[in-house]
PDB file as gemmi writes it, atoms N, CA and C in Angstrom:
CRYST1    1.000    1.000    1.000  90.00  90.00  90.00 P 1                      
ATOM      1  N   MET A   1     -24.216 186.952 -57.096  1.00  0.00           N  
ATOM      2  CA  MET A   1     -24.838 185.775 -56.484  1.00  0.00           C  
ATOM      3  C   MET A   1     -24.480 184.493 -57.309  1.00  0.00           C  
ATOM      4  N   VAL A   2     -24.308 184.709 -58.645  1.00  0.00           N  
ATOM      5  CA  VAL A   2     -23.941 183.646 -59.505  1.00  0.00           C  
ATOM      6  C   VAL A   2     -22.574 183.222 -59.221  1.00  0.00           C  
ATOM      7  N   ARG A   3     -21.635 184.203 -59.091  1.00  0.00           N  
ATOM      8  CA  ARG A   3     -20.218 183.860 -58.798  1.00  0.00           C  
ATOM      9  C   ARG A   3     -20.210 183.047 -57.479  1.00  0.00           C  
ATOM     10  N   LEU A   4     -20.965 183.495 -56.464  1.00  0.00           N  
ATOM     11  CA  LEU A   4     -20.859 182.683 -55.207  1.00  0.00           C  
ATOM     12  C   LEU A   4     -21.394 181.153 -55.493  1.00  0.00           C  
ATOM     13  N   ASN A   5     -22.407 180.969 -56.264  1.00  0.00           N  
ATOM     14  CA  ASN A   5     -22.880 179.689 -56.548  1.00  0.00           C  
ATOM     15  C   ASN A   5     -21.816 178.834 -57.322  1.00  0.00           C  
ATOM     16  N   ILE A   6     -21.125 179.374 -58.190  1.00  0.00           N  
ATOM     17  CA  ILE A   6     -20.227 178.856 -58.952  1.00  0.00           C  
ATOM     18  C   ILE A   6     -18.993 178.464 -58.017  1.00  0.00           C  
ATOM     19  N   LEU A   7     -18.548 179.361 -57.181  1.00  0.00           N  
ATOM     20  CA  LEU A   7     -17.484 178.996 -56.274  1.00  0.00           C  
ATOM     21  C   LEU A   7     -17.925 177.982 -55.288  1.00  0.00           C  
ATOM     22  N   LEU A   8     -19.121 177.933 -54.834  1.00  0.00           N  
ATOM     23  CA  LEU A   8     -19.405 176.823 -54.034  1.00  0.00           C  
ATOM     24  C   LEU A   8     -19.569 175.490 -54.639  1.00  0.00           C  
ATOM     25  N   LEU A   9     -20.068 175.632 -55.941  1.00  0.00           N  
ATOM     26  CA  LEU A   9     -20.161 174.319 -56.812  1.00  0.00           C  
ATOM     27  C   LEU A   9     -18.705 173.746 -57.014  1.00  0.00           C  
ATOM     28  N   MET A  10     -17.795 174.667 -57.269  1.00  0.00           N  
ATOM     29  CA  MET A  10     -16.421 174.212 -57.405  1.00  0.00           C  
ATOM     30  C   MET A  10     -15.767 173.632 -56.105  1.00  0.00           C  
ATOM     31  N   ALA A  11     -16.151 174.278 -54.935  1.00  0.00           N  
ATOM     32  CA  ALA A  11     -15.711 173.809 -53.756  1.00  0.00           C  
ATOM     33  C   ALA A  11     -16.267 172.368 -53.465  1.00  0.00           C  
ATOM     34  N   VAL A  12     -17.564 172.169 -53.731  1.00  0.00           N  
ATOM     35  CA  VAL A  12     -18.218 170.961 -53.662  1.00  0.00           C  
ATOM     36  C   VAL A  12     -17.524 169.895 -54.443  1.00  0.00           C  
ATOM     37  N   MET A  13     -17.274 170.237 -55.684  1.00  0.00           N  
ATOM     38  CA  MET A  13     -16.677 169.316 -56.696  1.00  0.00           C  
ATOM     39  C   MET A  13     -15.283 168.888 -56.181  1.00  0.00           C  
ATOM     40  N   ALA A  14     -14.472 169.940 -55.702  1.00  0.00           N  
ATOM     41  CA  ALA A  14     -13.101 169.732 -55.224  1.00  0.00           C  
ATOM     42  C   ALA A  14     -13.214 168.693 -53.954  1.00  0.00           C  
ATOM     43  N   THR A  15     -14.106 168.937 -53.132  1.00  0.00           N  
ATOM     44  CA  THR A  15     -14.197 168.097 -51.900  1.00  0.00           C  
ATOM     45  C   THR A  15     -14.655 166.662 -52.332  1.00  0.00           C  
ATOM     46  N   ALA A  16     -15.644 166.614 -53.250  1.00  0.00           N  
ATOM     47  CA  ALA A  16     -15.987 165.256 -53.690  1.00  0.00           C  
ATOM     48  C   ALA A  16     -14.866 164.475 -54.193  1.00  0.00           C  
ATOM     49  N   LEU A  17     -14.012 165.098 -55.139  1.00  0.00           N  
ATOM     50  CA  LEU A  17     -12.821 164.528 -55.789  1.00  0.00           C  
ATOM     51  C   LEU A  17     -11.776 164.072 -54.639  1.00  0.00           C  
ATOM     52  N   TYR A  18     -11.513 165.033 -53.712  1.00  0.00           N  
ATOM     53  CA  TYR A  18     -10.667 164.541 -52.609  1.00  0.00           C  
ATOM     54  C   TYR A  18     -11.236 163.425 -51.934  1.00  0.00           C  
ATOM     55  N   LEU A  19     -12.536 163.364 -51.586  1.00  0.00           N  
ATOM     56  CA  LEU A  19     -13.090 162.304 -50.958  1.00  0.00           C  
ATOM     57  C   LEU A  19     -12.866 160.941 -51.659  1.00  0.00           C  
ATOM     58  N   VAL A  20     -13.008 161.062 -52.927  1.00  0.00           N  
ATOM     59  CA  VAL A  20     -12.995 159.824 -53.858  1.00  0.00           C  
ATOM     60  C   VAL A  20     -11.570 159.347 -53.750  1.00  0.00           C  
ATOM     61  N   HIS A  21     -10.681 160.252 -53.863  1.00  0.00           N  
ATOM     62  CA  HIS A  21      -9.097 159.992 -53.905  1.00  0.00           C  
ATOM     63  C   HIS A  21      -8.781 159.371 -52.533  1.00  0.00           C  
ATOM     64  N   THR A  22      -9.224 159.912 -51.445  1.00  0.00           N  
ATOM     65  CA  THR A  22      -8.837 159.339 -50.086  1.00  0.00           C  
ATOM     66  C   THR A  22      -9.436 157.960 -49.962  1.00  0.00           C  
ATOM     67  N   GLN A  23     -10.618 157.699 -50.369  1.00  0.00           N  
ATOM     68  CA  GLN A  23     -11.221 156.441 -50.268  1.00  0.00           C  
ATOM     69  C   GLN A  23     -10.400 155.343 -51.028  1.00  0.00           C  
ATOM     70  N   TYR A  24      -9.928 155.788 -52.318  1.00  0.00           N  
ATOM     71  CA  TYR A  24      -9.126 154.949 -53.146  1.00  0.00           C  
ATOM     72  C   TYR A  24      -7.788 154.652 -52.479  1.00  0.00           C  
ATOM     73  N   ARG A  25      -7.196 155.615 -51.967  1.00  0.00           N  
ATOM     74  CA  ARG A  25      -5.917 155.426 -51.385  1.00  0.00           C  
ATOM     75  C   ARG A  25      -6.127 154.557 -49.968  1.00  0.00           C  
ATOM     76  N   SER A  26      -7.183 154.734 -49.301  1.00  0.00           N  
ATOM     77  CA  SER A  26      -7.536 153.881 -48.040  1.00  0.00           C  
ATOM     78  C   SER A  26      -7.633 152.410 -48.362  1.00  0.00           C  
ATOM     79  N   ARG A  27      -8.398 152.152 -49.603  1.00  0.00           N  
ATOM     80  CA  ARG A  27      -8.464 150.753 -49.978  1.00  0.00           C  
ATOM     81  C   ARG A  27      -7.083 150.253 -50.489  1.00  0.00           C  
ATOM     82  N   GLN A  28      -6.279 151.023 -51.184  1.00  0.00           N  
ATOM     83  CA  GLN A  28      -4.977 150.532 -51.580  1.00  0.00           C  
ATOM     84  C   GLN A  28      -4.084 150.099 -50.162  1.00  0.00           C  
ATOM     85  N   LEU A  29      -4.159 151.008 -49.368  1.00  0.00           N  
ATOM     86  CA  LEU A  29      -3.448 150.718 -48.117  1.00  0.00           C  
ATOM     87  C   LEU A  29      -3.966 149.529 -47.282  1.00  0.00           C  
ATOM     88  N   PHE A  30      -5.153 149.386 -47.263  1.00  0.00           N  
ATOM     89  CA  PHE A  30      -5.780 148.238 -46.605  1.00  0.00           C  
ATOM     90  C   PHE A  30      -5.360 146.979 -47.456  1.00  0.00           C  
ATOM     91  N   THR A  31      -5.386 146.988 -48.770  1.00  0.00           N  
ATOM     92  CA  THR A  31      -5.053 145.785 -49.456  1.00  0.00           C  
ATOM     93  C   THR A  31      -3.529 145.486 -49.209  1.00  0.00           C  
ATOM     94  N   GLU A  32      -2.829 146.471 -49.332  1.00  0.00           N  
ATOM     95  CA  GLU A  32      -1.317 146.312 -48.906  1.00  0.00           C  
ATOM     96  C   GLU A  32      -1.082 145.779 -47.501  1.00  0.00           C  
ATOM     97  N   LEU A  33      -1.704 146.195 -46.528  1.00  0.00           N  
ATOM     98  CA  LEU A  33      -1.740 145.800 -45.186  1.00  0.00           C  
ATOM     99  C   LEU A  33      -2.178 144.319 -45.011  1.00  0.00           C  
ATOM    100  N   HIS A  34      -3.117 143.868 -45.825  1.00  0.00           N  
ATOM    101  CA  HIS A  34      -3.580 142.574 -45.892  1.00  0.00           C  
ATOM    102  C   HIS A  34      -2.561 141.649 -46.491  1.00  0.00           C  
ATOM    103  N   ARG A  35      -1.935 142.103 -47.519  1.00  0.00           N  
ATOM    104  CA  ARG A  35      -1.071 141.339 -48.252  1.00  0.00           C  
ATOM    105  C   ARG A  35       0.377 141.187 -47.245  1.00  0.00           C  
ATOM    106  N   THR A  36       0.696 142.160 -46.667  1.00  0.00           N  
ATOM    107  CA  THR A  36       1.804 142.129 -45.741  1.00  0.00           C  
ATOM    108  C   THR A  36       1.687 141.267 -44.542  1.00  0.00           C  
ATOM    109  N   GLN A  37       0.419 141.225 -44.153  1.00  0.00           N  
ATOM    110  CA  GLN A  37       0.075 140.341 -42.920  1.00  0.00           C  
ATOM    111  C   GLN A  37       0.148 138.902 -43.328  1.00  0.00           C  
ATOM    112  N   GLN A  38      -0.302 138.562 -44.608  1.00  0.00           N  
ATOM    113  CA  GLN A  38      -0.207 137.231 -45.077  1.00  0.00           C  
ATOM    114  C   GLN A  38       1.259 136.748 -45.269  1.00  0.00           C  
ATOM    115  N   GLU A  39       1.945 137.833 -45.802  1.00  0.00           N  
ATOM    116  CA  GLU A  39       3.427 137.510 -45.989  1.00  0.00           C  
ATOM    117  C   GLU A  39       4.114 137.270 -44.627  1.00  0.00           C  
ATOM    118  N   ALA A  40       3.689 137.975 -43.615  1.00  0.00           N  
ATOM    119  CA  ALA A  40       4.222 137.747 -42.199  1.00  0.00           C  
ATOM    120  C   ALA A  40       3.934 136.402 -41.691  1.00  0.00           C  
ATOM    121  N   ARG A  41       2.587 136.130 -41.841  1.00  0.00           N  
ATOM    122  CA  ARG A  41       2.241 134.690 -41.443  1.00  0.00           C  
ATOM    123  C   ARG A  41       3.052 133.659 -42.158  1.00  0.00           C  
ATOM    124  N   ARG A  42       3.279 133.796 -43.470  1.00  0.00           N  
ATOM    125  CA  ARG A  42       4.018 132.814 -44.197  1.00  0.00           C  
ATOM    126  C   ARG A  42       5.460 132.734 -43.820  1.00  0.00           C  
ATOM    127  N   LEU A  43       6.071 133.876 -43.664  1.00  0.00           N  
ATOM    128  CA  LEU A  43       7.391 133.921 -42.988  1.00  0.00           C  
ATOM    129  C   LEU A  43       7.571 133.271 -41.550  1.00  0.00           C  
ATOM    130  N   GLU A  44       6.567 133.566 -40.848  1.00  0.00           N  
ATOM    131  CA  GLU A  44       6.592 132.914 -39.564  1.00  0.00           C  
ATOM    132  C   GLU A  44       6.417 131.506 -39.505  1.00  0.00           C  
ATOM    133  N   THR A  45       5.607 130.981 -40.558  1.00  0.00           N  
ATOM    134  CA  THR A  45       5.558 129.447 -40.734  1.00  0.00           C  
ATOM    135  C   THR A  45       6.797 128.904 -41.186  1.00  0.00           C  
ATOM    136  N   ASP A  46       7.506 129.634 -42.181  1.00  0.00           N  
ATOM    137  CA  ASP A  46       8.792 129.153 -42.624  1.00  0.00           C  
ATOM    138  C   ASP A  46       9.852 129.135 -41.484  1.00  0.00           C  
ATOM    139  N   HIS A  47       9.738 130.195 -40.646  1.00  0.00           N  
ATOM    140  CA  HIS A  47      10.729 130.266 -39.557  1.00  0.00           C  
ATOM    141  C   HIS A  47      10.476 129.047 -38.626  1.00  0.00           C  
ATOM    142  N   ASP A  48       9.330 128.764 -38.337  1.00  0.00           N  
ATOM    143  CA  ASP A  48       9.023 127.630 -37.379  1.00  0.00           C  
ATOM    144  C   ASP A  48       9.484 126.304 -38.044  1.00  0.00           C  
ATOM    145  N   ARG A  49       9.248 126.194 -39.342  1.00  0.00           N  
ATOM    146  CA  ARG A  49       9.622 124.945 -40.016  1.00  0.00           C  
ATOM    147  C   ARG A  49      11.267 124.862 -40.033  1.00  0.00           C  
ATOM    148  N   LEU A  50      11.807 125.984 -40.367  1.00  0.00           N  
ATOM    149  CA  LEU A  50      13.238 125.936 -40.329  1.00  0.00           C  
ATOM    150  C   LEU A  50      13.862 125.612 -38.976  1.00  0.00           C  
ATOM    151  N   GLN A  51      13.252 126.171 -37.972  1.00  0.00           N  
ATOM    152  CA  GLN A  51      13.687 125.767 -36.580  1.00  0.00           C  
ATOM    153  C   GLN A  51      13.577 124.443 -36.250  1.00  0.00           C  
ATOM    154  N   VAL A  52      12.480 123.731 -36.771  1.00  0.00           N  
ATOM    155  CA  VAL A  52      12.443 122.288 -36.591  1.00  0.00           C  
ATOM    156  C   VAL A  52      13.326 121.500 -37.274  1.00  0.00           C  
ATOM    157  N   GLU A  53      13.655 121.913 -38.463  1.00  0.00           N  
ATOM    158  CA  GLU A  53      14.697 121.274 -39.299  1.00  0.00           C  
ATOM    159  C   GLU A  53      16.054 121.467 -38.689  1.00  0.00           C  
ATOM    160  N   LYS A  54      16.379 122.510 -38.044  1.00  0.00           N  
ATOM    161  CA  LYS A  54      17.630 122.868 -37.488  1.00  0.00           C  
ATOM    162  C   LYS A  54      17.841 122.027 -36.289  1.00  0.00           C  
ATOM    163  N   ARG A  55      16.705 121.844 -35.473  1.00  0.00           N  
ATOM    164  CA  ARG A  55      16.772 120.866 -34.268  1.00  0.00           C  
ATOM    165  C   ARG A  55      17.014 119.593 -34.812  1.00  0.00           C  
ATOM    166  N   ALA A  56      16.474 119.092 -35.839  1.00  0.00           N  
ATOM    167  CA  ALA A  56      16.610 117.667 -36.273  1.00  0.00           C  
ATOM    168  C   ALA A  56      17.988 117.495 -36.875  1.00  0.00           C  
ATOM    169  N   GLN A  57      18.708 118.586 -37.383  1.00  0.00           N  
ATOM    170  CA  GLN A  57      20.043 118.508 -38.022  1.00  0.00           C  
ATOM    171  C   GLN A  57      21.063 118.377 -36.815  1.00  0.00           C  
ATOM    172  N   ALA A  58      20.752 118.859 -35.705  1.00  0.00           N  
ATOM    173  CA  ALA A  58      21.675 119.045 -34.736  1.00  0.00           C  
ATOM    174  C   ALA A  58      21.504 117.853 -33.645  1.00  0.00           C  
ATOM    175  N   THR A  59      20.882 116.770 -34.017  1.00  0.00           N  
ATOM    176  CA  THR A  59      20.923 115.765 -33.068  1.00  0.00           C  
ATOM    177  C   THR A  59      22.425 115.083 -32.724  1.00  0.00           C  
ATOM    178  N   PRO A  60      22.537 114.707 -31.598  1.00  0.00           N  
ATOM    179  CA  PRO A  60      24.022 114.119 -31.420  1.00  0.00           C  
ATOM    180  C   PRO A  60      24.319 113.088 -32.234  1.00  0.00           C  
ATOM    181  N   LEU A  61      23.538 112.150 -32.501  1.00  0.00           N  
ATOM    182  CA  LEU A  61      23.951 111.075 -33.304  1.00  0.00           C  
ATOM    183  C   LEU A  61      24.329 111.496 -34.822  1.00  0.00           C  
ATOM    184  N   ARG A  62      23.506 112.425 -35.353  1.00  0.00           N  
ATOM    185  CA  ARG A  62      23.987 112.970 -36.639  1.00  0.00           C  
ATOM    186  C   ARG A  62      25.205 113.717 -36.588  1.00  0.00           C  
ATOM    187  N   VAL A  63      25.453 114.410 -35.570  1.00  0.00           N  
ATOM    188  CA  VAL A  63      26.824 115.110 -35.478  1.00  0.00           C  
ATOM    189  C   VAL A  63      27.901 114.276 -35.278  1.00  0.00           C  
ATOM    190  N   GLU A  64      27.645 113.123 -34.496  1.00  0.00           N  
ATOM    191  CA  GLU A  64      28.805 112.325 -34.325  1.00  0.00           C  
ATOM    192  C   GLU A  64      29.081 111.427 -35.714  1.00  0.00           C  
ATOM    193  N   ARG A  65      27.965 111.215 -36.368  1.00  0.00           N  
ATOM    194  CA  ARG A  65      28.219 110.421 -37.697  1.00  0.00           C  
ATOM    195  C   ARG A  65      28.913 111.381 -38.710  1.00  0.00           C  
ATOM    196  N   LEU A  66      28.541 112.549 -38.769  1.00  0.00           N  
ATOM    197  CA  LEU A  66      29.223 113.511 -39.569  1.00  0.00           C  
ATOM    198  C   LEU A  66      30.666 113.814 -39.231  1.00  0.00           C  
ATOM    199  N   ALA A  67      30.958 113.771 -37.950  1.00  0.00           N  
ATOM    200  CA  ALA A  67      32.296 114.046 -37.498  1.00  0.00           C  
ATOM    201  C   ALA A  67      33.152 112.782 -37.869  1.00  0.00           C  
ATOM    202  N   LYS A  68      32.630 111.693 -37.827  1.00  0.00           N  
ATOM    203  CA  LYS A  68      33.289 110.483 -38.109  1.00  0.00           C  
ATOM    204  C   LYS A  68      33.650 110.379 -39.625  1.00  0.00           C  
ATOM    205  N   GLU A  69      32.544 110.648 -40.530  1.00  0.00           N  
ATOM    206  CA  GLU A  69      32.604 110.241 -41.944  1.00  0.00           C  
ATOM    207  C   GLU A  69      33.259 111.511 -42.777  1.00  0.00           C  
ATOM    208  N   GLN A  70      32.885 112.718 -42.349  1.00  0.00           N  
ATOM    209  CA  GLN A  70      33.365 113.824 -43.116  1.00  0.00           C  
ATOM    210  C   GLN A  70      34.674 114.367 -42.615  1.00  0.00           C  
ATOM    211  N   LEU A  71      34.758 114.587 -41.335  1.00  0.00           N  
ATOM    212  CA  LEU A  71      35.991 115.082 -40.666  1.00  0.00           C  
ATOM    213  C   LEU A  71      36.936 114.090 -40.196  1.00  0.00           C  
ATOM    214  N   LYS A  72      36.616 112.776 -40.345  1.00  0.00           N  
ATOM    215  CA  LYS A  72      37.600 111.587 -39.992  1.00  0.00           C  
ATOM    216  C   LYS A  72      37.915 111.738 -38.586  1.00  0.00           C  
ATOM    217  N   MET A  73      37.033 112.148 -37.645  1.00  0.00           N  
ATOM    218  CA  MET A  73      37.336 112.254 -36.326  1.00  0.00           C  
ATOM    219  C   MET A  73      37.029 110.978 -35.562  1.00  0.00           C  
ATOM    220  N   ARG A  74      37.618 110.667 -34.559  1.00  0.00           N  
ATOM    221  CA  ARG A  74      37.343 109.387 -33.749  1.00  0.00           C  
ATOM    222  C   ARG A  74      37.145 109.682 -32.332  1.00  0.00           C  
ATOM    223  N   THR A  75      36.643 108.732 -31.512  1.00  0.00           N  
ATOM    224  CA  THR A  75      36.472 108.907 -30.149  1.00  0.00           C  
ATOM    225  C   THR A  75      37.769 108.836 -29.342  1.00  0.00           C  
ATOM    226  N   THR A  76      37.886 109.525 -28.391  1.00  0.00           N  
ATOM    227  CA  THR A  76      39.115 109.578 -27.644  1.00  0.00           C  
ATOM    228  C   THR A  76      39.160 108.429 -26.655  1.00  0.00           C  
ATOM    229  N   THR A  77      40.292 107.797 -26.591  1.00  0.00           N  
ATOM    230  CA  THR A  77      40.597 106.751 -25.721  1.00  0.00           C  
ATOM    231  C   THR A  77      41.970 107.101 -25.103  1.00  0.00           C  
ATOM    232  N   PRO A  78      42.109 106.433 -23.882  1.00  0.00           N  
ATOM    233  CA  PRO A  78      43.410 106.688 -23.223  1.00  0.00           C  
ATOM    234  C   PRO A  78      44.636 106.370 -24.002  1.00  0.00           C  
ATOM    235  N   ALA A  79      44.415 105.340 -24.810  1.00  0.00           N  
ATOM    236  CA  ALA A  79      45.631 104.897 -25.812  1.00  0.00           C  
ATOM    237  C   ALA A  79      46.063 105.958 -26.691  1.00  0.00           C  
ATOM    238  N   ILE A  80      45.159 106.875 -27.083  1.00  0.00           N  
ATOM    239  CA  ILE A  80      45.573 107.973 -28.011  1.00  0.00           C  
ATOM    240  C   ILE A  80      45.642 109.362 -27.499  1.00  0.00           C  
ATOM    241  N   THR A  81      45.364 109.342 -26.108  1.00  0.00           N  
ATOM    242  CA  THR A  81      45.387 110.708 -25.578  1.00  0.00           C  
ATOM    243  C   THR A  81      46.849 110.991 -24.975  1.00  0.00           C  
ATOM    244  N   GLN A  82      47.283 112.301 -25.290  1.00  0.00           N  
ATOM    245  CA  GLN A  82      48.533 112.709 -24.807  1.00  0.00           C  
ATOM    246  C   GLN A  82      48.394 114.168 -24.236  1.00  0.00           C  
ATOM    247  N   TYR A  83      49.108 114.347 -23.126  1.00  0.00           N  
ATOM    248  CA  TYR A  83      48.953 115.512 -22.355  1.00  0.00           C  
ATOM    249  C   TYR A  83      50.206 116.403 -22.570  1.00  0.00           C  
ATOM    250  N   VAL A  84      50.013 117.553 -22.813  1.00  0.00           N  
ATOM    251  CA  VAL A  84      51.329 118.536 -23.042  1.00  0.00           C  
ATOM    252  C   VAL A  84      51.491 119.382 -21.818  1.00  0.00           C  
ATOM    253  N   ARG A  85      52.643 119.462 -21.392  1.00  0.00           N  
ATOM    254  CA  ARG A  85      53.035 120.317 -20.177  1.00  0.00           C  
ATOM    255  C   ARG A  85      53.284 121.700 -20.646  1.00  0.00           C  
ATOM    256  N   PRO A  86      53.297 122.739 -19.928  1.00  0.00           N  
ATOM    257  CA  PRO A  86      53.575 124.068 -20.167  1.00  0.00           C  
ATOM    258  C   PRO A  86      54.975 124.197 -20.892  1.00  0.00           C  
ATOM    259  N   ASP A  87      55.991 123.351 -20.531  1.00  0.00           N  
ATOM    260  CA  ASP A  87      57.249 123.451 -21.065  1.00  0.00           C  
ATOM    261  C   ASP A  87      57.368 122.839 -22.487  1.00  0.00           C  
ATOM    262  N   GLY A  88      56.303 122.086 -22.921  1.00  0.00           N  
ATOM    263  CA  GLY A  88      56.251 121.544 -24.321  1.00  0.00           C  
ATOM    264  C   GLY A  88      56.498 120.154 -24.259  1.00  0.00           C  
ATOM    265  N   THR A  89      56.753 119.444 -23.205  1.00  0.00           N  
ATOM    266  CA  THR A  89      56.995 118.007 -23.205  1.00  0.00           C  
ATOM    267  C   THR A  89      55.553 117.278 -23.279  1.00  0.00           C  
ATOM    268  N   VAL A  90      55.591 116.155 -23.883  1.00  0.00           N  
ATOM    269  CA  VAL A  90      54.338 115.314 -23.899  1.00  0.00           C  
ATOM    270  C   VAL A  90      54.357 114.256 -23.136  1.00  0.00           C  
ATOM    271  N   ILE A  91      53.244 113.833 -22.348  1.00  0.00           N  
ATOM    272  CA  ILE A  91      53.150 112.841 -21.521  1.00  0.00           C  
ATOM    273  C   ILE A  91      51.965 111.977 -21.886  1.00  0.00           C  
ATOM    274  N   PRO A  92      52.244 110.691 -22.170  1.00  0.00           N  
ATOM    275  CA  PRO A  92      51.043 109.787 -22.614  1.00  0.00           C  
ATOM    276  C   PRO A  92      50.151 109.566 -21.352  1.00  0.00           C  
ATOM    277  N   ALA A  93      48.880 109.536 -21.840  1.00  0.00           N  
ATOM    278  CA  ALA A  93      47.820 109.435 -20.723  1.00  0.00           C  
ATOM    279  C   ALA A  93      47.890 108.136 -20.128  1.00  0.00           C  
ATOM    280  N   VAL A  94      48.304 106.985 -20.739  1.00  0.00           N  
ATOM    281  CA  VAL A  94      48.378 105.721 -20.241  1.00  0.00           C  
ATOM    282  C   VAL A  94      49.751 105.232 -20.389  1.00  0.00           C  
ATOM    283  N   ALA A  95      50.407 104.750 -19.210  1.00  0.00           N  
ATOM    284  CA  ALA A  95      51.729 104.325 -19.287  1.00  0.00           C  
ATOM    285  C   ALA A  95      51.787 102.860 -20.097  1.00  0.00           C  
ATOM    286  N   PRO A  96      52.754 102.670 -20.969  1.00  0.00           N  
ATOM    287  CA  PRO A  96      52.774 101.487 -21.699  1.00  0.00           C  
ATOM    288  C   PRO A  96      52.807 100.272 -20.800  1.00  0.00           C  
ATOM    289  N   VAL A  97      51.976  99.214 -20.956  1.00  0.00           N  
ATOM    290  CA  VAL A  97      51.790  98.141 -20.110  1.00  0.00           C  
ATOM    291  C   VAL A  97      52.683  96.893 -20.602  1.00  0.00           C  
ATOM    292  N   GLU A  98      53.482  96.332 -19.768  1.00  0.00           N  
ATOM    293  CA  GLU A  98      54.289  95.204 -20.198  1.00  0.00           C  
ATOM    294  C   GLU A  98      53.550  93.993 -19.997  1.00  0.00           C  
ATOM    295  N   THR A  99      53.425  93.188 -20.880  1.00  0.00           N  
ATOM    296  CA  THR A  99      52.831  91.906 -20.855  1.00  0.00           C  
ATOM    297  C   THR A  99      53.661  90.806 -20.260  1.00  0.00           C  
ATOM    298  N   PRO A 100      53.205  89.975 -19.319  1.00  0.00           N  
ATOM    299  CA  PRO A 100      54.083  88.894 -18.684  1.00  0.00           C  
ATOM    300  C   PRO A 100      54.260  87.804 -19.763  1.00  0.00           C  
ATOM    301  N   ALA A 101      55.290  87.158 -19.762  1.00  0.00           N  
ATOM    302  CA  ALA A 101      55.512  85.951 -20.612  1.00  0.00           C  
ATOM    303  C   ALA A 101      54.462  84.921 -20.419  1.00  0.00           C  
ATOM    304  N   THR A 102      54.273  84.418 -19.111  1.00  0.00           N  
ATOM    305  CA  THR A 102      53.292  83.489 -18.910  1.00  0.00           C  
ATOM    306  C   THR A 102      52.283  84.026 -17.867  1.00  0.00           C  
ATOM    307  N   PRO A 103      50.901  83.814 -18.111  1.00  0.00           N  
ATOM    308  CA  PRO A 103      50.017  84.329 -17.175  1.00  0.00           C  
ATOM    309  C   PRO A 103      49.962  83.461 -15.883  1.00  0.00           C  
ATOM    310  N   PRO A 104      49.730  84.064 -14.769  1.00  0.00           N  
ATOM    311  CA  PRO A 104      49.675  83.413 -13.357  1.00  0.00           C  
ATOM    312  C   PRO A 104      48.703  82.407 -13.462  1.00  0.00           C  
ATOM    313  N   ARG A 105      48.948  81.217 -12.849  1.00  0.00           N  
ATOM    314  CA  ARG A 105      47.888  80.230 -12.772  1.00  0.00           C  
ATOM    315  C   ARG A 105      47.131  80.248 -11.469  1.00  0.00           C  
ATOM    316  N   THR A 106      45.884  80.066 -11.665  1.00  0.00           N  
ATOM    317  CA  THR A 106      44.899  80.070 -10.474  1.00  0.00           C  
ATOM    318  C   THR A 106      44.346  78.628 -10.345  1.00  0.00           C  
ATOM    319  N   SER A 107      44.133  78.285  -9.134  1.00  0.00           N  
ATOM    320  CA  SER A 107      43.627  76.951  -8.840  1.00  0.00           C  
ATOM    321  C   SER A 107      42.075  77.135  -9.041  1.00  0.00           C  
ATOM    322  N   SER A 108      41.450  76.084  -9.518  1.00  0.00           N  
ATOM    323  CA  SER A 108      40.040  76.165  -9.650  1.00  0.00           C  
ATOM    324  C   SER A 108      39.383  75.947  -8.262  1.00  0.00           C  
ATOM    325  N   LEU A 109      40.122  75.564  -7.273  1.00  0.00           N  
ATOM    326  CA  LEU A 109      39.483  75.439  -5.891  1.00  0.00           C  
ATOM    327  C   LEU A 109      39.419  76.711  -5.137  1.00  0.00           C  
ATOM    328  N   GLN A 110      40.293  77.663  -5.480  1.00  0.00           N  
ATOM    329  CA  GLN A 110      40.408  79.038  -4.726  1.00  0.00           C  
ATOM    330  C   GLN A 110      39.039  79.796  -5.102  1.00  0.00           C  
ATOM    331  N   ARG A 111      38.677  80.413  -3.983  1.00  0.00           N  
ATOM    332  CA  ARG A 111      37.543  81.248  -4.031  1.00  0.00           C  
ATOM    333  C   ARG A 111      37.992  82.665  -4.362  1.00  0.00           C  
ATOM    334  N   PRO A 112      37.286  83.464  -5.184  1.00  0.00           N  
ATOM    335  CA  PRO A 112      37.729  84.989  -5.379  1.00  0.00           C  
ATOM    336  C   PRO A 112      37.663  85.645  -4.021  1.00  0.00           C  
ATOM    337  N   ALA A 113      38.518  86.575  -3.799  1.00  0.00           N  
ATOM    338  CA  ALA A 113      38.515  87.556  -2.603  1.00  0.00           C  
ATOM    339  C   ALA A 113      37.261  88.342  -2.683  1.00  0.00           C  
ATOM    340  N   ARG A 114      36.737  88.549  -1.448  1.00  0.00           N  
ATOM    341  CA  ARG A 114      35.444  89.451  -1.346  1.00  0.00           C  
ATOM    342  C   ARG A 114      35.784  90.639  -0.646  1.00  0.00           C  
TER     343      ARG A 114                                                      
END                                                                             
């Protein structure tokens, strides 16, 4: 009978120690979960902030300014545009315009055509 009591006492003690260990581990995991959720919220906030900054950096005016200043790009005009044919010959976009020696005179009494 004494052996049975000692065996039951050891079983109760082992169960109690296991219960304490399980509760301790549960609290550790809950704390880690809470910390991880806070980190996730912080990262989500950072992500949202970075998305706003990204949209602000990609405005058309800023891109155009950077292209002009840093890349030395310029807006296209017909005067600087050239077309290349498949055979490799270059065609200017605008044919050179010959300027007349004297501009034509118009009478101040003439009405413009409608």
